[in-house]
N, C-alpha and C positions, 0 to 999 in steps of 0.2 A: 202728439195728439192721442195716439193709441198706446195702451200699456202692452207689456210683453205678451200677455195671454190673448189679447185682441189681435196683435200681429200674428201670433202663432195660428189662431183660428183663420185669419184671412189668407195667410200663406198656404195652409193646409187645404182650404176650400178652393183657392185658385189652382193649386196643383192638381187636385182631384178633377175639377171641371176641365182643365186643360187636357189632362190625360184622357178624359172621356169625350173629348172633342166637342164639348158643349160651350166652352168659352173660346170664341174665335179671335185670334190675334192677327193683326195685319202689320206689316212693316211700314213705317213712316219715317223717312229720313234716317236717323241713327237710332231709333227706338222701335219697340213693338207695342201696339196699342190694342186694347180690347175695350169696346164700348158697351157698357151695361147701365141701363137707366140713364140718369142725367150725368153720370160720372164716367171717366175713362181710366182704366188701369194701364199704367205705362211701365215697361221694363226696358232698361237700357244699361249702358256702361257709363259709369260716373265720368270717365274721361273721353267718352265718345269714340273709344278705340276697339270696342267689342271684346274687351278683356276686363277681368276683375280689377277693381271693385265694381259691382253692379248695384242697381237700385230698383226698387219697386215703388212706384208713386201712384197716388190717387189724384187725378187731375180733374178740376172743375172747369170745363170749357166756357161756361158762362162768365165766371169771374177771372178766367185765364190765370189760375194759380193752383199750386199743389195744395190739396187739403191735408195730405199726409205723405211722408216719404221715408222709406227705410233703406239704408245702405248696407251692403253685405259686409260681413266680417269673416276672417279666416276661421276655419274649423280647428278645434284643438287637436293635438295628436292623439293617436288611438289609445294611448295609455291613460288618458284622462277619462274619468267616468262621469263628469258633469253633463247635465242635460244640455242639448244643443239649443241655442236661441233661434228665434225666427230669422234674425239677420244672418245666421250661419247657414240657413237653408236657401237663401237667395241665389247663390251660384247654381244650385241644382234646379231651382225654378227657372232661372234664366235659360238654362240649356233646354228645358222642356218647352218653354215659350218660343224659343228660337226655332226648334224643330217643328213645332206646330205652325208657326207663322210662315215658314218656308216650305211646308209640305213634305218634309224629309221622311216622316214615317209612312205617309201615303205612297210616296215614290218608292220607298224600299219595299213595301208590300206589293206594289204593282210589278216591280222588277222580279221578285220571287215568284209571283204568280205566272209571269211570262216564262220564266226559266222552267218552272214545273210543267208548264204546258208543252214544252219541247219534249219532255220525258213521256208525257201522255200520248203524244203523236206516234211514238215508237219509231 
């Protein structure tokens, strides 16, 4: 449905909003879901094993079908100078989404704050 430049724009914006904690992801069974407007963004493992390959899907709950879906592809080795595709960014996005949905970054921040508080008490 979408061409490469459109997928790149979607993946970049989803990454940005996830990092800014403006896109809220929730775990649902074997995937993570963010509801925006009438659509749902879905991230998961293709094999439901929480390992690559991953996918980013745009789900229409009304019609109960994916409007679009992009599966991850392995990144080329470091010696290749080709531009990365949107599909090659999906594994990084999955890690961000998983951390956001499980509250990992908030937990880590809280732990550090508590530990630093011990030092302040003297």
